N, C-alpha and C positions, 0 to 999 in steps of 0.2 A: 033410757039406762037400767032397767030391765037387761033386753040387746044385747050390752053389752057387758053382766053377767052373767048370762048366757052364752055367750061366741067364748068369752074365759072360762067357763066351767067347761065348753067342748074343746076348745086346746086342752086345756090338762085331758081332759082324757085322751084324745087322740095320742096324744104322748102316751098315753098307759097304753093301748092296743096295740103300739106300733112299736115298745120296746115287751110285753107277751107272744107279739108275733115272730119278731125276733131271735124272743130267745128259743122259741119251737123252730126254731127254721123257717120259714111257711113264708111268700109273698107278703112282702113289708105295702108303706103307707112309703111316696119316695117322699125326697127330703124338699123335693121343690114342694108340692105339697105343704110340711112341714110349717113349709119358711113361710108360705104363703097367708097360710093358717097367725102364722104367731106376727109375721109385719102387719096384719092386717085385723087388731086390734083387739091381739090377741095375746099380748108379749105376755099379760101376766102370768093370766093359768098356764102359759108353755112355759116360763121360767120355771113357776111353780112347781109343776109337769116332771120335766127335763131334770132339775135338779129330785124329787122326789123321785124318780122313776129309775130316775142315774142312765136317762137315754143323749145321748148330744150335747153332753157338755161338755169335751173335747176339744171338735171340730169349731174352728177361730168364725165359723161365720153362721154356726150359730148365736156362738158368745155374742153377736155385732146384735146378730135379728134381734136375738131377747132386749136387748136394753133396749133398741130403737122400738121393737115389739110397747114396752114397757113407758115410752117416750111417750109415745102416740094414744095407750093407752092414757095416761095420765093426763094427754092436757084435750083429751074426751071427755074423760071425764065433766074435766073442767069449763072445757067450754060448757056442756050437760046442767054442768049443778050451779057455774052464772047466770044461765037465762031465766033460768029457777026465778 
């Protein structure tokens, strides 16, 4: 459960880092990496980070990734919680 929390905090921070890089016009984190972080159990952190930093919220494929990532997070949380 802590690993899931850590990964979502990491996901949130990565979106903030990429937004900061975008503002400065320097080398950025690829969209592919951002999407992978979102899909692989970082959905909640990515969703919160994207809306907090106003980053990647208009692209339709990121909106789908946020929804899918949150669903995967909730499913994993349920599985972990039910095994206790």
